[in-house]
C-alpha positions as CSV (number, residue, x, y, z in Angstrom):
1,X,-31.9,-23.0,3.2
2,X,-30.7,-19.5,3.1
3,X,-27.1,-19.0,4.3
4,X,-25.7,-15.9,6.0
5,X,-22.1,-15.1,5.9
6,X,-21.1,-12.8,8.8
7,X,-17.8,-10.9,8.8
8,X,-16.3,-11.5,12.3
9,X,-14.8,-8.9,14.4
10,X,-15.3,-5.2,14.4
11,X,-11.5,-4.6,14.6
12,X,-10.8,-6.5,11.5
13,X,-13.5,-4.5,9.6
14,X,-12.1,-1.3,10.9
15,X,-8.7,-2.4,9.8
16,X,-10.0,-2.9,6.2
17,X,-11.6,0.5,6.2
18,X,-8.2,1.9,6.6
19,X,-6.7,-0.5,4.1
20,X,-6.8,2.2,1.4
21,X,-8.9,4.9,2.8
22,X,-8.8,5.5,6.6
23,X,-8.6,9.2,7.6
24,X,-6.1,10.7,10.0
25,X,-6.1,13.0,13.0
26,X,-4.6,13.4,16.3
27,X,-3.3,14.9,19.5
28,X,-0.7,12.4,20.9
29,X,2.9,13.1,20.0
30,X,6.0,11.0,20.1
31,X,9.5,12.2,19.3
32,X,12.2,9.6,18.7
33,X,15.7,10.1,17.2
34,X,16.1,6.4,16.8
35,X,12.5,5.0,16.8
36,X,11.7,2.1,19.1
37,X,9.0,-0.4,19.0
38,X,5.5,1.1,19.7
39,X,2.1,0.0,18.6
40,X,1.9,-3.6,17.9
41,X,1.0,-4.7,14.4
42,X,-2.7,-5.4,13.7
43,X,-4.2,-8.8,13.7
44,X,-3.8,-8.9,10.0
45,X,-0.2,-7.9,9.9
46,X,1.7,-11.0,9.0
47,X,2.6,-11.0,5.3
48,X,6.3,-10.5,4.8
49,X,6.9,-7.2,3.1
50,X,10.2,-5.9,2.0
51,X,12.9,-3.5,2.6
52,X,13.5,-0.3,0.9
53,X,17.0,0.1,2.1
54,X,19.8,-1.5,0.2
55,X,19.7,-1.9,-3.6
56,X,21.4,0.8,-5.4
57,X,19.1,2.9,-7.6
58,X,20.2,3.6,-11.1
59,X,21.2,6.8,-12.9
60,X,20.4,9.9,-10.8
61,X,19.3,7.9,-7.7
62,X,22.6,5.8,-7.5
63,X,23.8,8.0,-4.6
64,X,20.4,8.4,-3.0
65,X,19.7,5.0,-1.4
66,X,18.4,4.9,2.1
67,X,21.5,3.2,3.4
68,X,25.1,4.0,3.7
69,X,27.2,0.9,4.0
70,X,29.5,0.8,6.9
71,X,28.8,4.4,7.7
72,X,28.0,3.7,11.4
73,X,25.4,5.3,13.5
74,X,24.5,8.9,12.9
75,X,25.3,11.2,15.9
76,X,24.9,14.7,14.5
77,X,22.1,17.2,15.1
78,X,18.8,15.5,14.3
79,X,16.7,16.3,11.3
80,X,13.0,16.4,12.2
81,X,10.5,14.5,10.1
82,X,6.8,14.9,10.7
83,X,4.0,12.2,10.6
84,X,0.3,12.6,11.2
85,X,-0.9,9.0,11.6
86,X,-4.1,7.1,12.4
87,X,-3.5,5.5,15.8
88,X,-7.1,5.7,17.0
89,X,-10.3,5.7,15.1
90,X,-11.2,3.6,12.1
91,X,-7.6,3.4,10.8
92,X,-5.9,2.5,14.0
93,X,-4.9,-1.1,13.3
94,X,-3.2,-0.6,10.0
95,X,-2.1,2.9,11.0
96,X,-0.1,1.3,13.8
97,X,1.6,-1.1,11.3
98,X,2.3,1.8,8.9
99,X,4.0,3.7,11.7
100,X,6.0,0.7,12.7
101,X,7.3,0.5,9.2
102,X,8.3,4.2,9.2
103,X,10.0,3.9,12.7
104,X,11.9,0.7,11.7
105,X,13.2,2.3,8.5
106,X,14.2,5.6,10.2
107,X,16.1,3.6,12.8
108,X,17.8,1.7,9.9
109,X,18.8,4.9,8.2
110,X,20.1,6.3,11.5
111,X,22.2,3.2,12.2
112,X,23.7,3.5,8.7
113,X,25.0,7.1,8.7
114,X,21.7,9.0,8.5
115,X,21.9,12.0,6.3
116,X,25.6,13.2,6.2
117,X,26.0,11.9,9.7
118,X,22.8,13.5,11.1
119,X,20.0,11.2,12.3
120,X,16.4,11.5,11.4
121,X,14.1,12.4,14.3
122,X,10.4,11.4,14.0
123,X,7.7,13.7,15.4
124,X,4.3,12.1,15.1
125,X,0.7,12.8,16.2
126,X,-2.4,10.8,16.3
127,X,-5.0,12.2,14.0
128,X,-7.8,9.8,15.2
129,X,-8.6,9.0,11.5
130,X,-10.1,12.4,11.0
131,X,-9.1,14.7,8.2
132,X,-9.6,18.0,10.0
133,X,-7.4,16.8,12.7
134,X,-4.8,15.6,10.2
135,X,-4.7,19.1,8.8
136,X,-4.3,20.6,12.2
137,X,-1.5,18.1,13.0
138,X,0.4,19.0,9.8
139,X,0.1,22.7,10.4
140,X,1.5,22.2,14.0
141,X,4.3,19.9,12.8
142,X,5.4,22.5,10.1
143,X,4.8,25.8,12.0
144,X,5.6,24.8,15.6
145,X,7.8,21.7,15.4
146,X,9.7,23.1,12.5
147,X,9.9,19.7,10.7
148,X,12.0,19.6,7.6
149,X,9.6,17.3,5.8
150,X,6.5,15.1,6.4
151,X,5.8,11.5,5.5
152,X,2.3,10.0,5.2
153,X,-0.6,10.1,6.0
154,X,-1.6,6.6,5.6
155,X,-5.2,7.0,4.5
156,X,-6.2,7.5,0.9
157,X,-8.7,10.4,1.4
158,X,-6.2,12.2,3.5
159,X,-3.6,12.4,0.8
160,X,-5.0,15.3,-1.1
161,X,-5.5,17.6,1.9
162,X,-2.1,16.8,3.2
163,X,-0.5,17.6,-0.2
164,X,-2.3,20.9,-0.2
165,X,-0.8,21.8,3.3
166,X,2.7,20.8,2.0
167,X,2.3,23.0,-1.2
168,X,1.0,26.0,0.8
169,X,3.9,25.7,3.3
170,X,6.6,24.7,0.8
171,X,7.6,21.7,2.8
172,X,8.6,18.4,1.1
173,X,6.1,15.5,1.7
174,X,6.1,11.8,0.7
175,X,2.5,10.4,0.8
176,X,1.3,6.9,0.3
177,X,-1.8,6.9,-1.9
178,X,-3.0,5.2,-4.1
179,X,-4.0,8.1,-6.3
180,X,-7.5,8.3,-8.0
181,X,-7.8,8.7,-11.8
182,X,-8.8,12.4,-11.1
183,X,-5.6,12.9,-9.0
184,X,-3.5,11.5,-11.8
185,X,-5.1,13.9,-14.2
186,X,-5.3,16.8,-11.8
187,X,-2.9,19.0,-10.0
188,X,0.6,17.6,-10.0
189,X,2.1,19.1,-6.8
190,X,5.7,20.0,-6.8
191,X,6.4,19.7,-3.0
192,X,5.0,16.2,-2.6
193,X,4.7,12.8,-4.2
194,X,2.6,9.7,-3.8
195,X,4.1,6.3,-4.0
196,X,1.5,3.6,-4.4
197,X,0.3,1.9,-7.6
198,X,-2.9,3.6,-8.8
199,X,-5.7,2.1,-11.0
200,X,-3.7,2.0,-14.4
201,X,-0.9,-0.3,-13.5
202,X,-3.3,-2.5,-11.5
203,X,-5.8,-2.7,-14.4
204,X,-2.9,-3.4,-16.8
205,X,-1.9,-6.4,-14.7
206,X,-5.4,-7.7,-14.4
207,X,-5.8,-7.5,-18.2
208,X,-2.6,-9.4,-18.6
209,X,-3.8,-12.1,-16.3
210,X,-7.1,-12.4,-18.2
211,X,-5.2,-12.8,-21.5
212,X,-2.6,-15.2,-20.1
213,X,-5.4,-17.4,-18.6
214,X,-7.3,-17.5,-21.8
215,X,-10.5,-16.1,-20.1
216,X,-12.9,-14.7,-22.8
217,X,-16.0,-13.8,-20.6
218,X,-15.3,-12.3,-17.2
219,X,-17.5,-10.7,-14.5
220,X,-16.3,-8.6,-11.7
221,X,-17.4,-6.8,-8.6
222,X,-15.7,-4.2,-6.5
223,X,-16.3,-2.8,-3.0
224,X,-16.8,0.9,-2.5
225,X,-13.0,1.8,-2.4
226,X,-12.2,4.2,-5.2
227,X,-9.0,2.2,-6.1
228,X,-11.1,-1.1,-6.5
229,X,-13.9,0.6,-8.5
230,X,-11.6,2.5,-10.9
231,X,-9.4,-0.6,-11.5
232,X,-12.3,-2.6,-12.8
233,X,-13.6,0.4,-14.7
234,X,-10.3,0.4,-16.7
235,X,-10.4,-3.4,-17.1
236,X,-13.7,-3.0,-18.8
237,X,-12.6,-0.2,-21.0
238,X,-9.7,-2.3,-22.4
239,X,-11.9,-5.4,-22.9
240,X,-12.8,-4.9,-26.6
241,X,-9.2,-4.3,-27.6
242,X,-8.0,-7.1,-25.5
243,X,-10.2,-9.7,-27.0
244,X,-12.4,-10.5,-24.0
245,X,-15.8,-9.5,-22.6
246,X,-15.9,-7.9,-19.2
247,X,-19.0,-7.1,-17.1
248,X,-18.6,-5.0,-14.1
249,X,-21.5,-5.6,-11.7
250,X,-23.2,-2.3,-10.5
251,X,-23.7,-3.8,-7.2
252,X,-21.2,-3.0,-4.4
253,X,-21.0,-2.9,-0.6
254,X,-19.4,-0.9,2.2
255,X,-17.3,-1.9,5.1
256,X,-20.2,-2.3,7.4
257,X,-21.6,-5.2,5.2
258,X,-22.2,-8.2,7.3
259,X,-24.8,-10.4,5.6
260,X,-23.2,-11.3,2.2
261,X,-26.0,-13.6,1.1
262,X,-27.8,-10.8,-1.0
263,X,-24.3,-10.1,-2.6
264,X,-23.8,-13.8,-3.4
265,X,-27.2,-14.1,-4.8
266,X,-26.6,-11.2,-7.2
267,X,-23.3,-12.8,-8.3
268,X,-25.1,-16.1,-8.9
269,X,-27.7,-14.2,-11.0
270,X,-24.9,-12.9,-13.2
271,X,-23.2,-16.3,-13.4
272,X,-26.4,-18.0,-14.4
273,X,-27.2,-15.3,-17.1
274,X,-23.8,-14.5,-18.5
275,X,-22.1,-17.9,-18.2
276,X,-18.6,-16.4,-17.5
277,X,-15.4,-18.4,-17.3
278,X,-13.8,-16.4,-14.5
279,X,-14.8,-14.0,-11.7
280,X,-12.8,-11.0,-10.4
281,X,-13.5,-9.7,-6.8
282,X,-11.6,-6.4,-6.2
283,X,-12.6,-6.3,-2.5
284,X,-11.0,-6.0,0.9
285,X,-9.3,-8.9,2.6
286,X,-12.1,-9.4,5.2
287,X,-14.8,-9.6,2.7
288,X,-13.0,-11.8,0.2
289,X,-12.9,-15.1,2.2
290,X,-16.6,-14.7,3.0
291,X,-17.4,-14.2,-0.7
292,X,-15.0,-16.9,-1.9
293,X,-16.2,-19.5,0.5
294,X,-19.8,-18.7,-0.1
295,X,-19.5,-19.0,-3.9
296,X,-17.7,-22.4,-3.5
297,X,-20.4,-23.4,-1.2
298,X,-22.9,-22.7,-4.0
299,X,-20.9,-25.0,-6.3
300,X,-19.2,-22.3,-8.3
301,X,-16.0,-23.8,-9.7
302,X,-14.9,-21.0,-11.8
303,X,-11.5,-19.4,-11.3
304,X,-11.8,-16.4,-8.9
305,X,-9.2,-13.6,-8.9
306,X,-8.9,-11.3,-5.9
307,X,-7.6,-7.7,-6.0
308,X,-4.3,-6.4,-4.5
309,X,-5.8,-5.8,-1.1
310,X,-6.3,-9.5,-0.7
311,X,-2.5,-10.2,-0.8
312,X,-2.6,-10.3,2.9
313,X,-2.8,-12.8,5.7
314,X,-6.2,-11.4,6.7
315,X,-7.8,-13.6,3.9
316,X,-7.0,-16.6,6.2
317,X,-9.3,-15.3,8.9
318,X,-11.8,-18.1,8.3
319,X,-9.1,-20.8,7.9
320,X,-6.8,-21.6,5.0
321,X,-9.4,-23.9,3.3
322,X,-11.8,-21.0,3.0
323,X,-9.7,-19.4,0.2
324,X,-7.9,-22.6,-1.1
325,X,-7.2,-22.2,-4.9
326,X,-8.0,-18.5,-5.1
327,X,-5.8,-16.3,-7.4
328,X,-4.6,-13.0,-5.9
329,X,-3.0,-9.9,-7.3
330,X,-0.2,-8.2,-5.3
331,X,1.6,-4.9,-5.7
332,X,5.4,-5.6,-5.4
333,X,5.0,-9.2,-4.2
334,X,5.5,-8.4,-0.4
335,X,3.2,-11.1,0.7
336,X,5.9,-13.8,0.1
337,X,9.1,-12.3,-1.2
338,X,11.1,-15.4,-0.6
339,X,9.1,-17.1,-3.5
340,X,9.9,-14.4,-5.9
341,X,12.6,-14.9,-8.6
342,X,16.1,-13.6,-7.7
343,X,15.9,-11.3,-10.7
344,X,12.9,-9.4,-9.0
345,X,14.1,-5.9,-8.5
346,X,12.9,-5.5,-4.9
347,X,13.4,-9.2,-3.6
348,X,16.5,-8.5,-1.5
349,X,15.0,-5.4,0.0
350,X,11.8,-7.2,0.9
351,X,13.5,-10.3,2.4
352,X,15.8,-8.0,4.4
353,X,13.0,-5.8,5.6
354,X,11.0,-8.8,6.7
355,X,13.9,-10.1,8.8
356,X,14.5,-6.8,10.5
357,X,10.8,-6.3,11.2
358,X,10.5,-9.8,12.7
359,X,13.5,-9.2,14.8
360,X,12.1,-5.9,16.3
361,X,8.5,-6.5,16.6
362,X,8.4,-10.3,17.0
363,X,5.9,-10.5,14.2
364,X,5.9,-10.7,10.4
365,X,5.3,-7.4,8.7
366,X,2.4,-6.7,6.4
367,X,2.1,-4.4,3.4
368,X,1.0,-1.5,5.6
369,X,4.5,-1.7,7.3
370,X,6.1,-1.9,3.9
371,X,4.3,1.2,2.8
372,X,5.6,3.0,5.8
373,X,9.1,2.0,5.1
374,X,8.8,3.0,1.4
375,X,7.8,6.6,2.2
376,X,10.9,7.0,4.3
377,X,13.1,5.4,1.6
378,X,11.8,7.9,-1.0
379,X,12.3,10.9,1.2
380,X,15.8,9.8,2.1
381,X,16.7,9.2,-1.5
382,X,15.6,12.8,-2.4
383,X,17.5,14.3,0.6
384,X,20.7,12.6,-0.5
385,X,20.2,13.4,-4.2
386,X,19.6,17.1,-3.3
387,X,23.1,17.0,-1.7
388,X,22.1,19.6,1.0
389,X,19.3,20.2,3.5
390,X,17.5,22.7,1.4
391,X,13.8,22.0,1.2
392,X,13.3,23.4,-2.3
393,X,16.1,21.2,-3.6
394,X,14.7,18.1,-1.8
395,X,11.3,18.9,-3.4
396,X,12.9,19.1,-6.8
397,X,14.7,15.8,-6.2
398,X,11.5,14.1,-5.1
399,X,9.6,14.8,-8.4
400,X,12.6,13.6,-10.4
401,X,13.5,10.3,-8.8
402,X,14.3,7.6,-11.3
403,X,14.3,3.8,-10.8
404,X,14.6,3.9,-7.1
405,X,14.0,0.3,-5.6
406,X,11.4,0.2,-2.8
407,X,9.4,-2.6,-1.3
408,X,6.5,-2.0,-3.8
409,X,8.8,-1.8,-6.8
410,X,10.7,0.8,-8.8
411,X,9.7,4.4,-8.1
412,X,9.7,6.9,-10.9
413,X,8.4,10.5,-10.9
414,X,8.6,13.5,-13.2
415,X,7.5,17.1,-12.4
416,X,4.4,16.4,-14.6
417,X,3.6,13.1,-12.9
418,X,3.9,13.2,-9.1
419,X,0.9,11.2,-8.0
420,X,2.1,7.7,-8.7
421,X,5.5,6.3,-8.2
422,X,5.0,2.6,-8.8
423,X,4.1,1.9,-12.4
424,X,4.2,-1.9,-12.5
425,X,5.9,-4.7,-10.5
426,X,2.6,-6.5,-10.1
427,X,2.5,-10.3,-9.1
428,X,-0.1,-13.0,-9.3
429,X,-0.3,-15.6,-6.6
430,X,-2.4,-18.7,-6.0
431,X,-3.4,-19.8,-2.5
432,X,-2.3,-23.3,-1.8
433,X,-2.4,-25.0,1.6
434,X,-2.4,-21.7,3.4
435,X,0.5,-20.3,1.3
436,X,0.8,-17.7,-1.4
437,X,2.4,-19.6,-4.3
438,X,3.8,-17.7,-7.2
439,X,2.0,-17.9,-10.5
440,X,3.7,-15.2,-12.4
441,X,5.3,-11.7,-12.2
442,X,3.4,-9.6,-14.5
443,X,4.3,-5.9,-15.5
């Protein structure tokens, strides 16, 4: 009998749309010197991310951390920081969580001395998940509100337009990402940086998992997100040298996919034809449990590895048993920082951030919140390294940050490589009894 696997809940699906790609736009403005609790985290916002606030960076960043121990609350003239965020539209749910992370981190910075005693003041607008509105918001923030710098936007396809605005106006910007391969090879902007891990470090981690697991014949499928498609492309390119065979299925699906039976049928065709010893699904966290449960229901017992987007509580939407035994990649290890080894460079930050987030919002943070906190950490580090509130000097500091601890790992930029700050710090988990259990830290 033909089975149909339906993804439940439009809100969850919209949340995933913005997981790596929601656009931004807006009209609503909020200005807060010491940000307070605003939009509640989304229904998938429970994984415990990290904190980007305490560990002392090495070398040139040693004096640029986002915290100043025992400095006391900042009380001087506020420094305006601009944000165009997706609070309505397709990116609303994760955008709210991203904004919460930003606000929490700004509040932490302000309570610990700010920037030379001056607090950060967030000025933010809703861009309605719309790129033209995002651009209008940024121009208003820069030209009318006179912000010193901008953070965000959250959505992947809003990064490039936002960076162009920052470059044209000569205003420092810290975006999220992740960058596409074209962006990594393209213009390296000098007034902005992007923090998240792009396809190369993610593919490198997947390759290492394949080799460590002894898999010799692997098939993979990705959804329509560029980060997912390009990561598997790189895995395939490395297969021959890595001593394994990798077949990336040409089939894909969008975020409006509801009936997954045709997708499962195509995967089964590949399994029956190629006889793989593992499957990689680089897909969003709402689609993954449907696909995983569906394959197990079709008596597929092969190891199944999920992409980094699935290191998220949303994969438990159909119950813990739906994803029992799945392997999951994670950028930074934020989904369960307490389980990471004490030597992990971001563990203390992640645990501290999770505690502060829980105390303020009465909910566990997710990686969207961690991303928000990280963009603040990076900006504050550059502002402190610059030594004065000069936008050009802060921009120069941004593109030269070295070994800065953040929730997603150590940040490194050079003037010739400003589109990706996280170059490794990937983690492999396995789902057991509704928990993410550490398998290995990877690269």
